[in-house]
C-alpha positions as CSV (number, residue, x, y, z in Angstrom):
1,M,177.8,29.0,40.9
2,L,178.7,26.7,38.0
3,R,176.0,24.2,37.2
4,Y,176.7,21.0,35.3
5,L,173.9,18.9,33.7
6,L,174.9,15.3,33.6
7,L,172.6,12.9,31.7
8,C,172.9,9.3,32.7
9,G,173.9,6.8,30.1
10,T,176.2,3.9,29.3
11,I,179.6,4.5,27.6
12,L,181.7,1.5,26.5
13,S,185.5,1.5,26.2
14,T,188.3,-0.9,26.0
15,V,188.8,-3.1,29.0
16,I,192.0,-2.4,30.9
17,S,194.3,-5.4,30.9
18,A,195.4,-6.6,34.3
19,R,199.0,-6.1,35.4
20,A,201.0,-8.0,38.0
21,V,201.4,-6.8,41.5
22,T,205.0,-5.6,41.8
23,F,206.9,-6.0,45.0
24,D,210.3,-6.7,46.6
25,L,211.1,-9.4,49.1
26,D,213.8,-9.6,51.8
27,Y,214.4,-11.3,55.1
28,A,216.6,-11.4,58.2
29,T,217.2,-14.0,61.0
30,F,217.5,-13.5,64.7
31,A,218.0,-15.7,67.8
32,D,215.0,-17.1,69.5
33,L,214.9,-15.1,72.7
34,S,212.7,-17.6,74.4
35,G,215.7,-19.9,74.8
36,D,214.7,-22.6,72.3
37,T,218.1,-23.4,70.6
38,T,216.5,-25.7,68.0
39,R,215.1,-22.8,66.0
40,S,215.7,-19.2,64.9
41,Y,213.3,-16.3,64.3
42,V,212.9,-15.3,60.7
43,E,211.4,-11.9,59.7
44,V,210.1,-11.4,56.1
45,Y,209.9,-7.9,54.6
46,T,208.0,-6.8,51.5
47,R,207.8,-3.5,49.7
48,I,204.7,-3.4,47.4
49,D,204.3,-0.9,44.6
50,R,201.3,1.0,45.8
51,W,200.1,1.7,42.2
52,S,200.1,-1.9,41.2
53,L,197.1,-2.4,43.5
54,D,193.6,-1.1,43.0
55,T,191.6,0.7,45.6
56,K,187.9,0.6,46.8
57,T,186.0,3.6,48.0
58,V,183.8,3.2,51.1
59,L,181.1,5.9,50.7
60,S,180.4,8.1,53.7
61,A,176.7,8.6,54.7
62,R,177.0,12.2,53.7
63,R,179.1,12.1,50.5
64,F,176.6,14.4,48.8
65,G,175.0,17.3,50.5
66,L,175.6,20.9,51.6
67,I,178.0,20.0,54.4
68,Q,181.0,17.9,53.3
69,N,182.3,16.9,56.7
70,A,182.2,13.1,56.3
71,P,184.9,12.2,53.7
72,D,184.8,8.9,51.9
73,T,187.4,6.2,52.9
74,V,189.7,4.9,50.2
75,K,190.7,1.3,51.1
76,I,193.4,-0.9,49.8
77,G,193.7,-4.7,50.4
78,F,195.7,-7.8,49.4
79,T,196.2,-11.4,50.6
80,A,199.8,-12.7,51.0
81,D,200.5,-16.4,51.1
82,V,203.9,-17.0,52.7
83,V,205.3,-20.5,52.0
84,V,208.7,-21.9,53.1
85,T,209.9,-25.1,51.5
86,K,213.0,-27.3,51.8
87,A,215.2,-28.2,48.9
88,S,213.2,-31.4,48.6
89,G,210.1,-29.4,48.0
90,D,208.5,-30.3,51.3
91,T,206.6,-27.4,52.9
92,V,207.7,-26.5,56.4
93,A,205.7,-23.3,56.9
94,H,202.6,-21.7,55.4
95,E,201.0,-18.6,56.6
96,R,198.2,-16.4,55.1
97,H,198.1,-12.7,55.8
98,I,195.1,-10.5,54.9
99,V,195.6,-6.8,54.8
100,D,192.6,-4.5,54.4
101,Q,193.1,-0.9,55.5
102,P,192.6,2.8,54.5
103,V,195.1,4.0,52.1
104,D,196.1,6.9,54.4
105,E,197.6,4.5,56.9
106,S,200.5,3.9,54.5
107,Y,200.1,6.8,52.1
108,S,202.1,9.9,52.8
109,G,201.5,11.8,49.6
110,T,204.8,11.4,47.9
111,A,205.0,10.8,44.1
112,Y,204.6,7.0,44.0
113,D,204.5,5.5,47.5
114,D,205.2,2.0,48.6
115,L,203.3,-0.3,51.0
116,F,205.4,-2.1,53.6
117,T,204.7,-5.3,55.5
118,A,206.7,-7.5,57.9
119,W,205.9,-11.0,59.2
120,G,207.8,-13.4,61.4
121,F,207.9,-17.1,62.2
122,F,210.3,-19.7,63.6
123,L,212.4,-22.2,61.6
124,P,215.2,-24.7,62.4
125,P,218.5,-23.6,61.0
126,G,219.1,-24.6,57.4
127,D,218.6,-23.6,53.8
128,Y,215.1,-23.0,52.4
129,V,213.1,-21.3,49.7
130,L,210.8,-18.5,50.7
131,G,207.8,-18.0,48.4
132,V,205.4,-15.1,48.7
133,D,202.2,-14.9,46.6
134,I,200.4,-11.5,46.7
135,A,196.8,-11.2,45.3
136,D,195.0,-7.8,45.1
137,H,191.6,-7.7,46.7
138,H,190.1,-5.2,44.2
139,S,191.4,-6.6,40.9
140,D,192.6,-9.9,39.4
141,R,196.3,-8.9,39.7
142,S,198.7,-11.2,41.6
143,E,202.4,-12.0,41.6
144,R,204.8,-14.5,43.2
145,R,208.4,-14.1,44.3
146,D,210.8,-16.8,45.4
147,L,213.9,-16.1,47.5
148,P,216.5,-18.6,48.8
149,I,217.1,-18.1,52.5
150,H,219.7,-19.3,55.0
151,V,218.4,-19.6,58.5
152,R,221.4,-19.1,60.9
153,S,222.0,-21.0,64.1
154,Y,222.6,-18.9,67.2
155,T,223.4,-21.8,69.6
156,T,227.1,-20.9,69.9
157,T,228.4,-19.6,73.2
158,E,230.7,-17.2,71.5
159,P,229.7,-13.6,70.6
160,I,227.6,-13.5,67.4
161,L,225.7,-11.0,65.3
162,S,222.3,-11.5,63.9
163,D,221.6,-10.8,60.2
164,V,221.6,-7.1,59.4
165,E,218.3,-5.5,58.7
166,L,218.7,-2.5,56.3
167,A,216.0,0.0,57.0
168,L,214.5,3.3,55.6
169,S,213.7,4.6,59.1
170,V,214.2,3.7,62.8
171,A,212.4,5.5,65.6
172,P,211.4,4.9,69.2
173,V,207.9,3.6,69.6
174,A,205.8,2.6,72.6
175,A,202.9,0.9,70.8
176,E,203.1,-2.7,69.5
177,S,203.1,-3.1,65.7
178,R,204.5,-5.5,63.1
179,F,207.4,-3.1,62.7
180,A,208.2,-2.8,66.4
181,K,210.9,-4.6,68.4
182,H,213.0,-3.7,71.4
183,G,211.1,-0.3,71.7
184,L,212.0,0.6,68.1
185,S,209.9,0.9,65.0
186,V,212.1,-0.4,62.1
187,L,210.8,0.1,58.5
188,A,212.9,-2.4,56.5
189,N,214.0,-1.6,53.0
190,A,213.2,-4.8,51.2
191,R,214.5,-3.3,48.0
192,R,217.9,-2.6,49.5
193,V,218.3,0.5,47.3
194,F,219.3,3.8,49.0
195,G,220.0,7.2,47.6
196,Y,217.3,9.1,45.8
197,G,214.2,9.1,48.0
198,A,216.1,7.2,50.7
199,P,219.3,9.1,51.4
200,V,220.0,7.5,54.9
201,L,220.8,3.9,55.2
202,Y,219.8,2.6,58.7
203,Y,221.0,-0.7,60.0
204,Y,219.5,-2.8,62.8
205,T,221.4,-5.8,64.3
206,E,221.2,-7.8,67.5
207,L,224.3,-9.1,69.4
208,Y,224.2,-12.3,71.4
209,H,226.3,-14.1,74.0
210,L,228.3,-11.1,75.1
211,E,230.2,-11.6,78.4
212,P,228.8,-9.4,81.1
213,G,231.3,-6.8,82.3
214,A,233.5,-7.1,79.2
215,E,234.2,-4.2,76.9
216,Y,233.0,-4.4,73.3
217,T,233.0,-2.0,70.4
218,L,231.3,-2.2,67.0
219,N,232.8,-0.8,63.8
220,A,231.1,-0.4,60.4
221,T,232.7,-0.2,57.0
222,L,231.2,0.6,53.6
223,I,232.9,-1.4,50.8
224,N,232.4,-0.7,47.1
225,E,232.1,-3.4,44.4
226,S,235.8,-3.3,43.8
227,G,236.4,-4.3,47.4
228,D,237.7,-0.9,48.5
229,S,236.7,0.6,51.8
230,V,235.0,4.0,51.1
231,R,234.1,4.9,54.6
232,Q,234.6,3.7,58.1
233,F,232.5,4.8,61.1
234,G,232.8,3.9,64.7
235,P,233.9,2.5,67.1
236,F,230.6,2.4,68.9
237,T,230.5,1.2,72.5
238,V,228.4,-1.9,73.0
239,V,227.0,-2.5,76.5
240,P,226.4,-6.3,77.2
241,D,223.0,-7.3,78.2
242,E,221.8,-10.5,79.8
243,R,219.8,-11.5,76.7
244,T,220.8,-9.4,73.7
245,S,222.2,-6.0,72.8
246,V,220.7,-3.9,70.0
247,Q,222.8,-1.7,67.7
248,V,221.1,0.9,65.4
249,K,222.9,3.5,63.3
250,G,222.4,5.5,60.1
251,V,224.6,6.8,57.4
252,N,223.9,9.2,54.6
253,V,224.9,7.6,51.3
254,M,223.9,10.4,48.8
255,G,227.6,11.4,48.5
256,Y,228.7,8.0,47.0
257,P,228.6,7.0,43.3
258,D,225.8,4.8,42.1
259,G,226.7,1.1,42.4
260,E,226.8,-2.0,44.6
261,Y,228.1,-1.8,48.1
262,T,228.5,-3.9,51.2
263,L,228.0,-2.8,54.8
264,R,230.3,-4.8,57.1
265,L,229.8,-4.8,60.8
266,M,232.7,-6.0,63.0
267,L,232.5,-6.6,66.8
268,S,235.7,-6.3,68.7
269,R,236.5,-7.1,72.4
270,G,238.9,-5.2,74.6
271,D,241.6,-2.7,73.6
272,D,243.5,-5.0,71.2
273,G,240.9,-4.6,68.4
274,V,240.6,-8.3,67.7
275,V,237.4,-8.9,65.8
276,V,235.3,-11.6,67.5
277,A,232.2,-11.5,65.2
278,D,231.2,-9.9,61.9
279,R,228.3,-9.7,59.4
280,D,227.9,-8.4,55.9
281,A,224.8,-6.8,54.2
282,P,224.9,-5.9,50.5
283,F,222.9,-2.9,49.2
284,T,222.7,-0.6,46.2
285,V,223.2,3.2,45.9
286,S,221.1,4.9,43.2
287,R,220.9,8.7,43.3
288,T,219.1,8.9,39.9
289,P,215.3,9.0,39.8
290,V,214.0,7.1,36.8
291,A,210.3,6.7,35.9
292,T,209.7,3.1,34.8
293,A,207.3,2.4,31.9
294,I,204.6,1.3,34.4
295,T,205.1,4.5,36.5
296,A,204.9,6.7,33.4
297,E,201.8,4.9,32.1
298,R,200.0,5.1,35.4
299,F,200.9,8.8,35.8
300,K,199.4,9.7,32.4
301,A,196.2,7.7,33.2
302,D,195.8,9.3,36.6
303,V,196.3,13.0,35.6
304,G,194.6,13.0,32.1
305,W,191.7,15.2,33.2
306,I,193.8,17.7,35.1
307,A,197.0,18.0,33.1
308,T,197.4,20.5,30.3
309,R,198.0,19.5,26.7
310,A,201.4,21.1,26.9
311,E,202.3,19.2,30.0
312,M,201.4,15.9,28.4
313,Q,203.3,16.6,25.1
314,T,206.4,17.5,27.1
315,F,206.0,14.3,29.2
316,D,205.6,12.1,26.1
317,S,208.8,13.3,24.5
318,A,210.9,13.1,27.7
319,T,213.4,10.5,28.7
320,P,212.8,8.2,31.7
321,L,215.1,10.4,33.8
322,E,213.2,13.6,32.7
323,K,209.9,11.9,33.3
324,A,210.7,11.3,36.9
325,R,211.6,15.0,37.3
326,L,208.4,16.1,35.4
327,I,206.2,14.0,37.7
328,E,207.7,15.7,40.8
329,E,207.3,19.1,39.2
330,F,203.7,18.4,38.1
331,W,202.6,17.8,41.7
332,L,204.8,20.4,43.3
333,S,203.3,23.1,41.0
334,R,199.8,22.1,42.4
335,D,200.8,21.8,46.0
336,P,198.9,24.4,48.1
337,S,201.4,24.2,50.9
338,P,204.8,23.2,49.6
339,E,206.5,23.9,52.9
340,T,204.8,20.8,54.4
341,L,205.7,17.2,53.8
342,V,202.2,16.3,52.5
343,N,200.8,17.4,49.1
344,E,197.1,18.0,49.8
345,A,196.2,18.5,46.2
346,K,197.7,15.2,45.1
347,I,196.0,13.3,48.0
348,E,192.7,14.8,47.2
349,H,193.1,14.1,43.5
350,Y,193.7,10.4,44.2
351,R,190.7,10.3,46.5
352,R,188.6,11.6,43.7
353,L,190.0,9.1,41.2
354,A,189.3,6.2,43.6
355,F,185.8,7.4,44.2
356,A,185.1,7.9,40.4
357,D,186.4,4.4,39.5
358,D,184.3,2.9,42.3
359,A,181.1,4.8,41.9
360,F,180.8,5.4,38.1
361,T,182.4,2.3,36.6
362,D,180.3,0.6,34.0
363,V,180.8,-2.5,31.9
364,G,184.2,-2.3,30.3
365,R,184.7,1.4,31.2
366,P,186.5,2.8,34.3
367,G,184.5,5.3,36.2
368,R,187.2,8.0,35.6
369,D,186.4,7.9,31.9
370,S,182.7,8.6,32.4
371,D,181.2,12.1,32.2
372,M,180.2,12.1,35.8
373,G,183.7,10.7,36.8
374,R,185.5,13.4,34.8
375,I,183.5,16.2,36.4
376,Y,183.9,14.8,39.9
377,I,187.7,14.4,39.4
378,V,188.1,18.0,38.1
379,Y,185.7,19.8,40.3
380,G,185.1,17.6,43.3
381,P,181.8,16.6,44.9
382,P,178.8,18.7,44.1
383,S,177.3,20.9,46.8
384,D,173.8,19.8,45.8
385,I,172.2,17.3,43.4
386,E,168.8,17.6,41.7
387,R,167.6,14.2,40.6
388,F,165.0,13.8,37.8
389,G,163.2,10.5,36.9
390,A,162.8,9.1,33.5
391,E,160.0,10.5,31.3
392,A,158.4,9.5,28.0
393,N,160.8,11.6,26.0
394,A,163.8,11.9,28.4
395,K,166.1,9.5,30.3
396,E,166.7,9.7,34.0
397,Y,169.2,12.5,34.8
398,Q,170.8,14.6,37.5
399,I,171.9,18.2,37.8
400,W,175.0,18.7,39.9
401,H,175.6,22.1,41.5
402,C,179.3,22.9,42.0
403,L,180.7,26.2,43.3
404,L,183.5,27.6,41.2
405,Y,185.5,30.6,42.5
406,T,187.0,33.0,40.0
407,S,190.0,35.2,40.4
408,D,188.0,38.1,41.5
409,A,186.1,36.0,44.1
410,A,182.8,36.4,42.2
411,D,180.7,33.4,41.7
412,E,179.8,32.3,38.2
413,E,176.8,30.2,37.1
414,D,176.6,28.3,33.9
415,S,175.4,24.9,32.6
416,V,177.0,22.4,30.4
417,D,175.1,19.6,28.6
418,L,177.3,16.5,28.8
419,G,175.1,14.0,27.0
420,G,171.5,13.0,26.2
C-alpha cells in the first residue's frame, strides 16, 4: 500500500483568464404540418465545443471510503438565448433554453467531443437574423453568433422540398427527444464539415404536395467548387404520402479532395426525368485533422500530471497537424480496451480533473494544481482517509491511503510528505 501524507494549506497561482464559448450555428426550415399556411417550422442546430465549457462535480455520498461503488457525477450546463429579428431590428421570437446534464449524456470518450442541441419554433416566411447567445453555467464564458436566415414558404400546391438538414448520424428511434422526428433521430452537423471524424454525410429532407398515385424519384449529385459533378447517386423511389414524404440517405465523402461542395437534390416525376423540384445544401470536406491553438493549450493543461516529459517536449515542437495525431496516440496508448469505442482511461481522467477542480480549488488556483488535486488525478480516490485536527505546533492535515499495484502484483507501502 502506498500512503500519501497531504498537509492542508493555501497555494496561490495565476488566475486563468476566461475564454469564449465556441460553437457553430445552422438551421433548416420545414412546412407546418398542422396545416397553418401562414408560417413555417424553423429548426436551429448548434454544435458546442465541449472543452470551451467548464464542468461541476456533484459529489456522491460515498466518494471516500473502502467501497467505491457510488461514483461522482460530472455535470455540464449552459443557457442559450435564441433571438430572431427582422431587418428593421424588431424582435419576432425570443426563447431561453437551459441545459444542465451529466457530461456522460453527450460525452462518448473521443478526443475532443462536441455537445449538440436542436430547437424549433414557427415563423412567417421571410428574411430574418438569428442570434444565439450561449453562457456557461460554471464560468463567466459566453459567446454570441448571428446568422441570416431565409424562412421558406410551403403554401404552393406543386411538389416542393424542404431545406436539407445535413447530419452526422440518422437512426430509427421510438422515444421522443429534441433530435427525433418521423421516427428518426437526426443529429445535425451545424458545422457542415465532413471527412475526418465524420466520414459519412447524411441528409434529411421532407417532400410536400406529392400527387397520390404518381411516380416520383429523387436523385442526388455532389458538385465541387468548380461546378463539376463528382458523383451522382440514385434514383431513389419516393412513395407519396398524404402529408409528407421523408428522404434520408448517406454518402461516404472520405474519398474526395478537401474543399467546398454542394449537395443537390432533384425530384423527378414519371419516366421522362423532368425535374419538378430541387434543393441545394453546401458543405465542406476536410480529411485533415488539425489541432487548433485552443485545443493544444487545453490538452497540455489537462494531461500535465500524467504525461511524460518526453511526450510534452515532442508535442511542443510539433505542427498543428502532428499535434492532432499526437493527441490521438496519447490516449490510444493508455486505452485499456482499444477494441471498444470508449476509452475508459480518458473518461476516468477527465472525471478526476473535474472533481479536483471542483473540490480542491482555492482563491486564484485551480484544484488540479493543488497537492491534493495532483495526487487525486494521478492515483484516483483514496481507499481510506485519516483526518487529524490542528494542534499547537501543526496544521490540520489528512493522510490518504491509496493502493498501488506493482508489476509483480506485490503491494508497496510508502509515505510522501507534500507540504507542511
